[in-house]
mmCIF entry with sequence, helices, sheets and N, C-alpha, C, O atoms, coordinates in Angstrom:
data_MODEL
# 
_entry.id   MODEL 
# 
_entity.id                         1 
_entity.type                       polymer 
_entity.pdbx_number_of_molecules   1 
# 
_entity_poly.entity_id                      1 
_entity_poly.type                           'polypeptide(L)' 
_entity_poly.nstd_linkage                   no 
_entity_poly.nstd_monomer                   no 
_entity_poly.pdbx_seq_one_letter_code       MPSIALVTLVVRDYDEAIAFYTDAVGFDLVEDTDRGDGTRWVVVRPRGAA 
_entity_poly.pdbx_seq_one_letter_code_can   MPSIALVTLVVRDYDEAIAFYTDAVGFDLVEDTDRGDGTRWVVVRPRGAA 
_entity_poly.pdbx_strand_id                 A 
# 
loop_
_entity_poly_seq.entity_id 
_entity_poly_seq.num 
_entity_poly_seq.mon_id 
_entity_poly_seq.hetero 
1 1  MET n 
1 2  PRO n 
1 3  SER n 
1 4  ILE n 
1 5  ALA n 
1 6  LEU n 
1 7  VAL n 
1 8  THR n 
1 9  LEU n 
1 10 VAL n 
1 11 VAL n 
1 12 ARG n 
1 13 ASP n 
1 14 TYR n 
1 15 ASP n 
1 16 GLU n 
1 17 ALA n 
1 18 ILE n 
1 19 ALA n 
1 20 PHE n 
1 21 TYR n 
1 22 THR n 
1 23 ASP n 
1 24 ALA n 
1 25 VAL n 
1 26 GLY n 
1 27 PHE n 
1 28 ASP n 
1 29 LEU n 
1 30 VAL n 
1 31 GLU n 
1 32 ASP n 
1 33 THR n 
1 34 ASP n 
1 35 ARG n 
1 36 GLY n 
1 37 ASP n 
1 38 GLY n 
1 39 THR n 
1 40 ARG n 
1 41 TRP n 
1 42 VAL n 
1 43 VAL n 
1 44 VAL n 
1 45 ARG n 
1 46 PRO n 
1 47 ARG n 
1 48 GLY n 
1 49 ALA n 
1 50 ALA n 
# 
_struct_asym.id          A 
_struct_asym.entity_id   1 
# 
loop_
_struct_conf.conf_type_id 
_struct_conf.id 
_struct_conf.pdbx_PDB_helix_id 
_struct_conf.beg_label_comp_id 
_struct_conf.beg_label_asym_id 
_struct_conf.beg_label_seq_id 
_struct_conf.pdbx_beg_PDB_ins_code 
_struct_conf.end_label_comp_id 
_struct_conf.end_label_asym_id 
_struct_conf.end_label_seq_id 
_struct_conf.pdbx_end_PDB_ins_code 
_struct_conf.beg_auth_comp_id 
_struct_conf.beg_auth_asym_id 
_struct_conf.beg_auth_seq_id 
_struct_conf.end_auth_comp_id 
_struct_conf.end_auth_asym_id 
_struct_conf.end_auth_seq_id 
_struct_conf.pdbx_PDB_helix_class 
_struct_conf.details 
_struct_conf.pdbx_PDB_helix_length 
HELX_P HELX_P1 AA1 TYR A 14 ? ALA A 19 ? TYR A 14 ALA A 19 1 ? 6 
HELX_P HELX_P2 AA2 PHE A 20 ? ALA A 24 ? PHE A 20 ALA A 24 3 ? 5 
# 
_struct_conf_type.id          HELX_P 
_struct_conf_type.criteria    ? 
_struct_conf_type.reference   ? 
# 
_struct_sheet.id               AA1 
_struct_sheet.type             ? 
_struct_sheet.number_strands   2 
_struct_sheet.details          ? 
# 
_struct_sheet_order.sheet_id     AA1 
_struct_sheet_order.range_id_1   1 
_struct_sheet_order.range_id_2   2 
_struct_sheet_order.offset       ? 
_struct_sheet_order.sense        anti-parallel 
# 
loop_
_struct_sheet_range.sheet_id 
_struct_sheet_range.id 
_struct_sheet_range.beg_label_comp_id 
_struct_sheet_range.beg_label_asym_id 
_struct_sheet_range.beg_label_seq_id 
_struct_sheet_range.pdbx_beg_PDB_ins_code 
_struct_sheet_range.end_label_comp_id 
_struct_sheet_range.end_label_asym_id 
_struct_sheet_range.end_label_seq_id 
_struct_sheet_range.pdbx_end_PDB_ins_code 
_struct_sheet_range.beg_auth_comp_id 
_struct_sheet_range.beg_auth_asym_id 
_struct_sheet_range.beg_auth_seq_id 
_struct_sheet_range.end_auth_comp_id 
_struct_sheet_range.end_auth_asym_id 
_struct_sheet_range.end_auth_seq_id 
AA1 1 PHE A 27 ? ASP A 34 ? PHE A 27 ASP A 34 
AA1 2 ARG A 40 ? PRO A 46 ? ARG A 40 PRO A 46 
# 
loop_
_atom_site.group_PDB 
_atom_site.id 
_atom_site.type_symbol 
_atom_site.label_atom_id 
_atom_site.label_alt_id 
_atom_site.label_comp_id 
_atom_site.label_asym_id 
_atom_site.label_entity_id 
_atom_site.label_seq_id 
_atom_site.pdbx_PDB_ins_code 
_atom_site.Cartn_x 
_atom_site.Cartn_y 
_atom_site.Cartn_z 
_atom_site.occupancy 
_atom_site.B_iso_or_equiv 
_atom_site.pdbx_formal_charge 
_atom_site.auth_seq_id 
_atom_site.auth_comp_id 
_atom_site.auth_asym_id 
_atom_site.auth_atom_id 
_atom_site.pdbx_PDB_model_num 
ATOM 1   N N  . MET A 1 1  ? -23.015 6.668   0.810   1.00 0.00 ? 1  MET A N  1 
ATOM 2   C CA . MET A 1 1  ? -21.949 7.469   0.156   1.00 0.00 ? 1  MET A CA 1 
ATOM 3   C C  . MET A 1 1  ? -21.030 6.585   -0.684  1.00 0.00 ? 1  MET A C  1 
ATOM 4   O O  . MET A 1 1  ? -20.479 5.611   -0.173  1.00 0.00 ? 1  MET A O  1 
ATOM 5   N N  . PRO A 1 2  ? -20.860 6.905   -1.946  1.00 0.00 ? 2  PRO A N  1 
ATOM 6   C CA . PRO A 1 2  ? -19.924 6.139   -2.811  1.00 0.00 ? 2  PRO A CA 1 
ATOM 7   C C  . PRO A 1 2  ? -18.492 6.215   -2.215  1.00 0.00 ? 2  PRO A C  1 
ATOM 8   O O  . PRO A 1 2  ? -18.083 7.181   -1.570  1.00 0.00 ? 2  PRO A O  1 
ATOM 9   N N  . SER A 1 3  ? -17.786 5.119   -2.490  1.00 0.00 ? 3  SER A N  1 
ATOM 10  C CA . SER A 1 3  ? -16.390 5.208   -1.972  1.00 0.00 ? 3  SER A CA 1 
ATOM 11  C C  . SER A 1 3  ? -15.511 4.266   -2.890  1.00 0.00 ? 3  SER A C  1 
ATOM 12  O O  . SER A 1 3  ? -16.048 3.409   -3.592  1.00 0.00 ? 3  SER A O  1 
ATOM 13  N N  . ILE A 1 4  ? -14.255 4.437   -2.863  1.00 0.00 ? 4  ILE A N  1 
ATOM 14  C CA . ILE A 1 4  ? -13.268 3.483   -3.585  1.00 0.00 ? 4  ILE A CA 1 
ATOM 15  C C  . ILE A 1 4  ? -12.877 2.496   -2.609  1.00 0.00 ? 4  ILE A C  1 
ATOM 16  O O  . ILE A 1 4  ? -12.418 2.821   -1.514  1.00 0.00 ? 4  ILE A O  1 
ATOM 17  N N  . ALA A 1 5  ? -13.069 1.142   -3.021  1.00 0.00 ? 5  ALA A N  1 
ATOM 18  C CA . ALA A 1 5  ? -12.730 0.049   -2.109  1.00 0.00 ? 5  ALA A CA 1 
ATOM 19  C C  . ALA A 1 5  ? -11.344 -0.461  -2.317  1.00 0.00 ? 5  ALA A C  1 
ATOM 20  O O  . ALA A 1 5  ? -10.713 -0.893  -1.352  1.00 0.00 ? 5  ALA A O  1 
ATOM 21  N N  . LEU A 1 6  ? -10.822 -0.438  -3.535  1.00 0.00 ? 6  LEU A N  1 
ATOM 22  C CA . LEU A 1 6  ? -9.553  -1.048  -3.912  1.00 0.00 ? 6  LEU A CA 1 
ATOM 23  C C  . LEU A 1 6  ? -9.003  -0.299  -5.140  1.00 0.00 ? 6  LEU A C  1 
ATOM 24  O O  . LEU A 1 6  ? -9.718  -0.021  -6.103  1.00 0.00 ? 6  LEU A O  1 
ATOM 25  N N  . VAL A 1 7  ? -7.716  0.007   -5.059  1.00 0.00 ? 7  VAL A N  1 
ATOM 26  C CA . VAL A 1 7  ? -7.008  0.507   -6.217  1.00 0.00 ? 7  VAL A CA 1 
ATOM 27  C C  . VAL A 1 7  ? -5.680  -0.246  -6.311  1.00 0.00 ? 7  VAL A C  1 
ATOM 28  O O  . VAL A 1 7  ? -5.027  -0.456  -5.289  1.00 0.00 ? 7  VAL A O  1 
ATOM 29  N N  . THR A 1 8  ? -5.269  -0.653  -7.502  1.00 0.00 ? 8  THR A N  1 
ATOM 30  C CA . THR A 1 8  ? -4.028  -1.354  -7.642  1.00 0.00 ? 8  THR A CA 1 
ATOM 31  C C  . THR A 1 8  ? -3.074  -0.421  -8.420  1.00 0.00 ? 8  THR A C  1 
ATOM 32  O O  . THR A 1 8  ? -3.457  0.150   -9.442  1.00 0.00 ? 8  THR A O  1 
ATOM 33  N N  . LEU A 1 9  ? -1.818  -0.272  -7.919  1.00 0.00 ? 9  LEU A N  1 
ATOM 34  C CA . LEU A 1 9  ? -0.788  0.457   -8.516  1.00 0.00 ? 9  LEU A CA 1 
ATOM 35  C C  . LEU A 1 9  ? 0.409   -0.423  -8.701  1.00 0.00 ? 9  LEU A C  1 
ATOM 36  O O  . LEU A 1 9  ? 0.747   -1.196  -7.805  1.00 0.00 ? 9  LEU A O  1 
ATOM 37  N N  . VAL A 1 10 ? 1.061   -0.332  -9.832  1.00 0.00 ? 10 VAL A N  1 
ATOM 38  C CA . VAL A 1 10 ? 2.247   -1.000  -10.110 1.00 0.00 ? 10 VAL A CA 1 
ATOM 39  C C  . VAL A 1 10 ? 3.428   0.019   -9.851  1.00 0.00 ? 10 VAL A C  1 
ATOM 40  O O  . VAL A 1 10 ? 3.476   1.097   -10.444 1.00 0.00 ? 10 VAL A O  1 
ATOM 41  N N  . VAL A 1 11 ? 4.315   -0.359  -8.990  1.00 0.00 ? 11 VAL A N  1 
ATOM 42  C CA . VAL A 1 11 ? 5.469   0.587   -8.648  1.00 0.00 ? 11 VAL A CA 1 
ATOM 43  C C  . VAL A 1 11 ? 6.788   0.018   -8.960  1.00 0.00 ? 11 VAL A C  1 
ATOM 44  O O  . VAL A 1 11 ? 6.995   -1.190  -9.076  1.00 0.00 ? 11 VAL A O  1 
ATOM 45  N N  . ARG A 1 12 ? 7.680   0.953   -9.091  1.00 0.00 ? 12 ARG A N  1 
ATOM 46  C CA . ARG A 1 12 ? 9.109   0.499   -9.488  1.00 0.00 ? 12 ARG A CA 1 
ATOM 47  C C  . ARG A 1 12 ? 9.852   -0.001  -8.273  1.00 0.00 ? 12 ARG A C  1 
ATOM 48  O O  . ARG A 1 12 ? 10.634  -0.949  -8.341  1.00 0.00 ? 12 ARG A O  1 
ATOM 49  N N  . ASP A 1 13 ? 9.581   0.689   -7.107  1.00 0.00 ? 13 ASP A N  1 
ATOM 50  C CA . ASP A 1 13 ? 10.330  0.334   -5.838  1.00 0.00 ? 13 ASP A CA 1 
ATOM 51  C C  . ASP A 1 13 ? 9.365   0.183   -4.721  1.00 0.00 ? 13 ASP A C  1 
ATOM 52  O O  . ASP A 1 13 ? 8.769   1.187   -4.331  1.00 0.00 ? 13 ASP A O  1 
ATOM 53  N N  . TYR A 1 14 ? 9.155   -0.951  -4.176  1.00 0.00 ? 14 TYR A N  1 
ATOM 54  C CA . TYR A 1 14 ? 8.210   -1.191  -3.122  1.00 0.00 ? 14 TYR A CA 1 
ATOM 55  C C  . TYR A 1 14 ? 8.555   -0.408  -1.864  1.00 0.00 ? 14 TYR A C  1 
ATOM 56  O O  . TYR A 1 14 ? 7.666   0.183   -1.251  1.00 0.00 ? 14 TYR A O  1 
ATOM 57  N N  . ASP A 1 15 ? 9.746   -0.388  -1.486  1.00 0.00 ? 15 ASP A N  1 
ATOM 58  C CA . ASP A 1 15 ? 10.065  0.314   -0.163  1.00 0.00 ? 15 ASP A CA 1 
ATOM 59  C C  . ASP A 1 15 ? 9.870   1.821   -0.333  1.00 0.00 ? 15 ASP A C  1 
ATOM 60  O O  . ASP A 1 15 ? 9.444   2.507   0.596   1.00 0.00 ? 15 ASP A O  1 
ATOM 61  N N  . GLU A 1 16 ? 10.180  2.318   -1.502  1.00 0.00 ? 16 GLU A N  1 
ATOM 62  C CA . GLU A 1 16 ? 9.999   3.742   -1.711  1.00 0.00 ? 16 GLU A CA 1 
ATOM 63  C C  . GLU A 1 16 ? 8.512   4.133   -1.763  1.00 0.00 ? 16 GLU A C  1 
ATOM 64  O O  . GLU A 1 16 ? 8.107   5.205   -1.314  1.00 0.00 ? 16 GLU A O  1 
ATOM 65  N N  . ALA A 1 17 ? 7.703   3.192   -2.344  1.00 0.00 ? 17 ALA A N  1 
ATOM 66  C CA . ALA A 1 17 ? 6.207   3.456   -2.415  1.00 0.00 ? 17 ALA A CA 1 
ATOM 67  C C  . ALA A 1 17 ? 5.635   3.354   -0.939  1.00 0.00 ? 17 ALA A C  1 
ATOM 68  O O  . ALA A 1 17 ? 4.795   4.150   -0.520  1.00 0.00 ? 17 ALA A O  1 
ATOM 69  N N  . ILE A 1 18 ? 6.128   2.367   -0.221  1.00 0.00 ? 18 ILE A N  1 
ATOM 70  C CA . ILE A 1 18 ? 5.593   2.209   1.183   1.00 0.00 ? 18 ILE A CA 1 
ATOM 71  C C  . ILE A 1 18 ? 5.967   3.493   1.977   1.00 0.00 ? 18 ILE A C  1 
ATOM 72  O O  . ILE A 1 18 ? 5.122   4.092   2.641   1.00 0.00 ? 18 ILE A O  1 
ATOM 73  N N  . ALA A 1 19 ? 7.196   3.874   1.890   1.00 0.00 ? 19 ALA A N  1 
ATOM 74  C CA . ALA A 1 19 ? 7.595   5.081   2.585   1.00 0.00 ? 19 ALA A CA 1 
ATOM 75  C C  . ALA A 1 19 ? 6.786   6.355   2.215   1.00 0.00 ? 19 ALA A C  1 
ATOM 76  O O  . ALA A 1 19 ? 6.465   7.168   3.082   1.00 0.00 ? 19 ALA A O  1 
ATOM 77  N N  . PHE A 1 20 ? 6.482   6.500   0.971   1.00 0.00 ? 20 PHE A N  1 
ATOM 78  C CA . PHE A 1 20 ? 5.696   7.638   0.445   1.00 0.00 ? 20 PHE A CA 1 
ATOM 79  C C  . PHE A 1 20 ? 4.251   7.544   1.076   1.00 0.00 ? 20 PHE A C  1 
ATOM 80  O O  . PHE A 1 20 ? 3.764   8.490   1.697   1.00 0.00 ? 20 PHE A O  1 
ATOM 81  N N  . TYR A 1 21 ? 3.629   6.406   0.889   1.00 0.00 ? 21 TYR A N  1 
ATOM 82  C CA . TYR A 1 21 ? 2.220   6.276   1.406   1.00 0.00 ? 21 TYR A CA 1 
ATOM 83  C C  . TYR A 1 21 ? 2.008   6.260   2.870   1.00 0.00 ? 21 TYR A C  1 
ATOM 84  O O  . TYR A 1 21 ? 0.940   6.645   3.347   1.00 0.00 ? 21 TYR A O  1 
ATOM 85  N N  . THR A 1 22 ? 3.041   5.806   3.642   1.00 0.00 ? 22 THR A N  1 
ATOM 86  C CA . THR A 1 22 ? 2.910   5.784   5.105   1.00 0.00 ? 22 THR A CA 1 
ATOM 87  C C  . THR A 1 22 ? 3.446   7.076   5.698   1.00 0.00 ? 22 THR A C  1 
ATOM 88  O O  . THR A 1 22 ? 2.857   7.614   6.635   1.00 0.00 ? 22 THR A O  1 
ATOM 89  N N  . ASP A 1 23 ? 4.535   7.573   5.179   1.00 0.00 ? 23 ASP A N  1 
ATOM 90  C CA . ASP A 1 23 ? 5.171   8.816   5.792   1.00 0.00 ? 23 ASP A CA 1 
ATOM 91  C C  . ASP A 1 23 ? 4.513   10.045  5.341   1.00 0.00 ? 23 ASP A C  1 
ATOM 92  O O  . ASP A 1 23 ? 4.041   10.854  6.140   1.00 0.00 ? 23 ASP A O  1 
ATOM 93  N N  . ALA A 1 24 ? 4.470   10.215  3.891   1.00 0.00 ? 24 ALA A N  1 
ATOM 94  C CA . ALA A 1 24 ? 4.030   11.505  3.311   1.00 0.00 ? 24 ALA A CA 1 
ATOM 95  C C  . ALA A 1 24 ? 2.541   11.634  3.326   1.00 0.00 ? 24 ALA A C  1 
ATOM 96  O O  . ALA A 1 24 ? 1.994   12.688  3.650   1.00 0.00 ? 24 ALA A O  1 
ATOM 97  N N  . VAL A 1 25 ? 1.844   10.492  2.953   1.00 0.00 ? 25 VAL A N  1 
ATOM 98  C CA . VAL A 1 25 ? 0.359   10.580  2.795   1.00 0.00 ? 25 VAL A CA 1 
ATOM 99  C C  . VAL A 1 25 ? -0.300  10.220  4.139   1.00 0.00 ? 25 VAL A C  1 
ATOM 100 O O  . VAL A 1 25 ? -1.424  10.664  4.373   1.00 0.00 ? 25 VAL A O  1 
ATOM 101 N N  . GLY A 1 26 ? 0.325   9.451   5.023   1.00 0.00 ? 26 GLY A N  1 
ATOM 102 C CA . GLY A 1 26 ? -0.202  9.143   6.286   1.00 0.00 ? 26 GLY A CA 1 
ATOM 103 C C  . GLY A 1 26 ? -1.017  7.900   6.399   1.00 0.00 ? 26 GLY A C  1 
ATOM 104 O O  . GLY A 1 26 ? -1.753  7.718   7.369   1.00 0.00 ? 26 GLY A O  1 
ATOM 105 N N  . PHE A 1 27 ? -0.897  7.005   5.385   1.00 0.00 ? 27 PHE A N  1 
ATOM 106 C CA . PHE A 1 27 ? -1.634  5.703   5.394   1.00 0.00 ? 27 PHE A CA 1 
ATOM 107 C C  . PHE A 1 27 ? -0.973  4.755   6.313   1.00 0.00 ? 27 PHE A C  1 
ATOM 108 O O  . PHE A 1 27 ? 0.201   4.916   6.647   1.00 0.00 ? 27 PHE A O  1 
ATOM 109 N N  . ASP A 1 28 ? -1.760  3.685   6.768   1.00 0.00 ? 28 ASP A N  1 
ATOM 110 C CA . ASP A 1 28 ? -1.251  2.646   7.551   1.00 0.00 ? 28 ASP A CA 1 
ATOM 111 C C  . ASP A 1 28 ? -0.818  1.485   6.641   1.00 0.00 ? 28 ASP A C  1 
ATOM 112 O O  . ASP A 1 28 ? -1.507  1.194   5.663   1.00 0.00 ? 28 ASP A O  1 
ATOM 113 N N  . LEU A 1 29 ? 0.286   0.827   6.936   1.00 0.00 ? 29 LEU A N  1 
ATOM 114 C CA . LEU A 1 29 ? 0.656   -0.409  6.235   1.00 0.00 ? 29 LEU A CA 1 
ATOM 115 C C  . LEU A 1 29 ? -0.066  -1.584  6.865   1.00 0.00 ? 29 LEU A C  1 
ATOM 116 O O  . LEU A 1 29 ? 0.036   -1.867  8.059   1.00 0.00 ? 29 LEU A O  1 
ATOM 117 N N  . VAL A 1 30 ? -0.808  -2.255  5.982   1.00 0.00 ? 30 VAL A N  1 
ATOM 118 C CA . VAL A 1 30 ? -1.706  -3.293  6.425   1.00 0.00 ? 30 VAL A CA 1 
ATOM 119 C C  . VAL A 1 30 ? -0.993  -4.601  6.120   1.00 0.00 ? 30 VAL A C  1 
ATOM 120 O O  . VAL A 1 30 ? -1.000  -5.474  6.988   1.00 0.00 ? 30 VAL A O  1 
ATOM 121 N N  . GLU A 1 31 ? -0.389  -4.807  4.979   1.00 0.00 ? 31 GLU A N  1 
ATOM 122 C CA . GLU A 1 31 ? 0.228   -6.051  4.563   1.00 0.00 ? 31 GLU A CA 1 
ATOM 123 C C  . GLU A 1 31 ? 1.433   -5.840  3.663   1.00 0.00 ? 31 GLU A C  1 
ATOM 124 O O  . GLU A 1 31 ? 1.366   -4.983  2.782   1.00 0.00 ? 31 GLU A O  1 
ATOM 125 N N  . ASP A 1 32 ? 2.517   -6.556  3.827   1.00 0.00 ? 32 ASP A N  1 
ATOM 126 C CA . ASP A 1 32 ? 3.656   -6.566  2.948   1.00 0.00 ? 32 ASP A CA 1 
ATOM 127 C C  . ASP A 1 32 ? 4.124   -8.045  2.874   1.00 0.00 ? 32 ASP A C  1 
ATOM 128 O O  . ASP A 1 32 ? 4.844   -8.526  3.748   1.00 0.00 ? 32 ASP A O  1 
ATOM 129 N N  . THR A 1 33 ? 3.697   -8.732  1.819   1.00 0.00 ? 33 THR A N  1 
ATOM 130 C CA . THR A 1 33 ? 4.009   -10.168 1.703   1.00 0.00 ? 33 THR A CA 1 
ATOM 131 C C  . THR A 1 33 ? 4.846   -10.395 0.445   1.00 0.00 ? 33 THR A C  1 
ATOM 132 O O  . THR A 1 33 ? 4.468   -9.967  -0.646  1.00 0.00 ? 33 THR A O  1 
ATOM 133 N N  . ASP A 1 34 ? 6.001   -11.082 0.605   1.00 0.00 ? 34 ASP A N  1 
ATOM 134 C CA . ASP A 1 34 ? 6.830   -11.445 -0.420  1.00 0.00 ? 34 ASP A CA 1 
ATOM 135 C C  . ASP A 1 34 ? 6.204   -12.557 -1.285  1.00 0.00 ? 34 ASP A C  1 
ATOM 136 O O  . ASP A 1 34 ? 5.878   -13.613 -0.743  1.00 0.00 ? 34 ASP A O  1 
ATOM 137 N N  . ARG A 1 35 ? 6.031   -12.374 -2.550  1.00 0.00 ? 35 ARG A N  1 
ATOM 138 C CA . ARG A 1 35 ? 5.267   -13.389 -3.361  1.00 0.00 ? 35 ARG A CA 1 
ATOM 139 C C  . ARG A 1 35 ? 6.352   -14.429 -3.909  1.00 0.00 ? 35 ARG A C  1 
ATOM 140 O O  . ARG A 1 35 ? 5.985   -15.377 -4.604  1.00 0.00 ? 35 ARG A O  1 
ATOM 141 N N  . GLY A 1 36 ? 7.595   -14.245 -3.603  1.00 0.00 ? 36 GLY A N  1 
ATOM 142 C CA . GLY A 1 36 ? 8.605   -15.219 -4.009  1.00 0.00 ? 36 GLY A CA 1 
ATOM 143 C C  . GLY A 1 36 ? 9.060   -15.201 -5.398  1.00 0.00 ? 36 GLY A C  1 
ATOM 144 O O  . GLY A 1 36 ? 9.805   -16.095 -5.799  1.00 0.00 ? 36 GLY A O  1 
ATOM 145 N N  . ASP A 1 37 ? 8.668   -14.243 -6.174  1.00 0.00 ? 37 ASP A N  1 
ATOM 146 C CA . ASP A 1 37 ? 9.035   -14.141 -7.618  1.00 0.00 ? 37 ASP A CA 1 
ATOM 147 C C  . ASP A 1 37 ? 9.635   -12.782 -7.883  1.00 0.00 ? 37 ASP A C  1 
ATOM 148 O O  . ASP A 1 37 ? 9.659   -12.334 -9.029  1.00 0.00 ? 37 ASP A O  1 
ATOM 149 N N  . GLY A 1 38 ? 10.133  -12.097 -6.827  1.00 0.00 ? 38 GLY A N  1 
ATOM 150 C CA . GLY A 1 38 ? 10.708  -10.795 -6.911  1.00 0.00 ? 38 GLY A CA 1 
ATOM 151 C C  . GLY A 1 38 ? 9.643   -9.682  -6.763  1.00 0.00 ? 38 GLY A C  1 
ATOM 152 O O  . GLY A 1 38 ? 9.981   -8.499  -6.815  1.00 0.00 ? 38 GLY A O  1 
ATOM 153 N N  . THR A 1 39 ? 8.359   -10.056 -6.579  1.00 0.00 ? 39 THR A N  1 
ATOM 154 C CA . THR A 1 39 ? 7.329   -9.075  -6.351  1.00 0.00 ? 39 THR A CA 1 
ATOM 155 C C  . THR A 1 39 ? 6.835   -9.217  -4.916  1.00 0.00 ? 39 THR A C  1 
ATOM 156 O O  . THR A 1 39 ? 7.171   -10.178 -4.225  1.00 0.00 ? 39 THR A O  1 
ATOM 157 N N  . ARG A 1 40 ? 6.037   -8.253  -4.481  1.00 0.00 ? 40 ARG A N  1 
ATOM 158 C CA . ARG A 1 40 ? 5.473   -8.163  -3.131  1.00 0.00 ? 40 ARG A CA 1 
ATOM 159 C C  . ARG A 1 40 ? 4.053   -7.765  -3.240  1.00 0.00 ? 40 ARG A C  1 
ATOM 160 O O  . ARG A 1 40 ? 3.685   -6.986  -4.119  1.00 0.00 ? 40 ARG A O  1 
ATOM 161 N N  . TRP A 1 41 ? 3.238   -8.283  -2.362  1.00 0.00 ? 41 TRP A N  1 
ATOM 162 C CA . TRP A 1 41 ? 1.880   -7.829  -2.254  1.00 0.00 ? 41 TRP A CA 1 
ATOM 163 C C  . TRP A 1 41 ? 1.732   -6.839  -1.056  1.00 0.00 ? 41 TRP A C  1 
ATOM 164 O O  . TRP A 1 41 ? 1.807   -7.235  0.107   1.00 0.00 ? 41 TRP A O  1 
ATOM 165 N N  . VAL A 1 42 ? 1.526   -5.585  -1.379  1.00 0.00 ? 42 VAL A N  1 
ATOM 166 C CA . VAL A 1 42 ? 1.574   -4.490  -0.331  1.00 0.00 ? 42 VAL A CA 1 
ATOM 167 C C  . VAL A 1 42 ? 0.212   -3.875  -0.320  1.00 0.00 ? 42 VAL A C  1 
ATOM 168 O O  . VAL A 1 42 ? -0.341  -3.523  -1.362  1.00 0.00 ? 42 VAL A O  1 
ATOM 169 N N  . VAL A 1 43 ? -0.358  -3.740  0.937   1.00 0.00 ? 43 VAL A N  1 
ATOM 170 C CA . VAL A 1 43 ? -1.637  -3.139  1.165   1.00 0.00 ? 43 VAL A CA 1 
ATOM 171 C C  . VAL A 1 43 ? -1.451  -2.036  2.153   1.00 0.00 ? 43 VAL A C  1 
ATOM 172 O O  . VAL A 1 43 ? -0.927  -2.243  3.247   1.00 0.00 ? 43 VAL A O  1 
ATOM 173 N N  . VAL A 1 44 ? -1.894  -0.820  1.758   1.00 0.00 ? 44 VAL A N  1 
ATOM 174 C CA . VAL A 1 44 ? -2.000  0.309   2.653   1.00 0.00 ? 44 VAL A CA 1 
ATOM 175 C C  . VAL A 1 44 ? -3.453  0.789   2.600   1.00 0.00 ? 44 VAL A C  1 
ATOM 176 O O  . VAL A 1 44 ? -4.231  0.515   1.686   1.00 0.00 ? 44 VAL A O  1 
ATOM 177 N N  . ARG A 1 45 ? -3.738  1.532   3.671   1.00 0.00 ? 45 ARG A N  1 
ATOM 178 C CA . ARG A 1 45 ? -5.125  2.076   3.794   1.00 0.00 ? 45 ARG A CA 1 
ATOM 179 C C  . ARG A 1 45 ? -5.028  3.448   4.574   1.00 0.00 ? 45 ARG A C  1 
ATOM 180 O O  . ARG A 1 45 ? -4.068  3.710   5.298   1.00 0.00 ? 45 ARG A O  1 
ATOM 181 N N  . PRO A 1 46 ? -6.058  4.273   4.378   1.00 0.00 ? 46 PRO A N  1 
ATOM 182 C CA . PRO A 1 46 ? -6.013  5.531   5.042   1.00 0.00 ? 46 PRO A CA 1 
ATOM 183 C C  . PRO A 1 46 ? -6.050  5.275   6.565   1.00 0.00 ? 46 PRO A C  1 
ATOM 184 O O  . PRO A 1 46 ? -6.780  4.380   6.989   1.00 0.00 ? 46 PRO A O  1 
ATOM 185 N N  . ARG A 1 47 ? -5.321  5.994   7.385   1.00 0.00 ? 47 ARG A N  1 
ATOM 186 C CA . ARG A 1 47 ? -5.299  5.854   8.819   1.00 0.00 ? 47 ARG A CA 1 
ATOM 187 C C  . ARG A 1 47 ? -6.693  5.815   9.412   1.00 0.00 ? 47 ARG A C  1 
ATOM 188 O O  . ARG A 1 47 ? -7.501  6.697   9.122   1.00 0.00 ? 47 ARG A O  1 
ATOM 189 N N  . GLY A 1 48 ? -6.999  4.828   10.226  1.00 0.00 ? 48 GLY A N  1 
ATOM 190 C CA . GLY A 1 48 ? -8.273  4.738   10.871  1.00 0.00 ? 48 GLY A CA 1 
ATOM 191 C C  . GLY A 1 48 ? -9.375  4.068   10.018  1.00 0.00 ? 48 GLY A C  1 
ATOM 192 O O  . GLY A 1 48 ? -10.478 3.864   10.525  1.00 0.00 ? 48 GLY A O  1 
ATOM 193 N N  . ALA A 1 49 ? -9.123  3.729   8.780   1.00 0.00 ? 49 ALA A N  1 
ATOM 194 C CA . ALA A 1 49 ? -10.088 3.053   7.957   1.00 0.00 ? 49 ALA A CA 1 
ATOM 195 C C  . ALA A 1 49 ? -10.193 1.575   8.327   1.00 0.00 ? 49 ALA A C  1 
ATOM 196 O O  . ALA A 1 49 ? -9.224  0.946   8.750   1.00 0.00 ? 49 ALA A O  1 
ATOM 197 N N  . ALA A 1 50 ? -11.369 1.061   8.158   1.00 0.00 ? 50 ALA A N  1 
ATOM 198 C CA . ALA A 1 50 ? -11.596 -0.423  8.458   1.00 0.00 ? 50 ALA A CA 1 
ATOM 199 C C  . ALA A 1 50 ? -11.189 -1.316  7.276   1.00 0.00 ? 50 ALA A C  1 
ATOM 200 O O  . ALA A 1 50 ? -11.310 -2.538  7.356   1.00 0.00 ? 50 ALA A O  1 
# 
């Protein structure tokens, strides 16, 4: 079955995006790494996904 493995989104506010995807959509937060230049690397995935 075809599936999407990775999608990149640029967001205005990392905390707001994390809250939306974890609270409203129900995804799990996998990674939230400060890149040191004012940006962060954030990874979420559907709950229960590998």
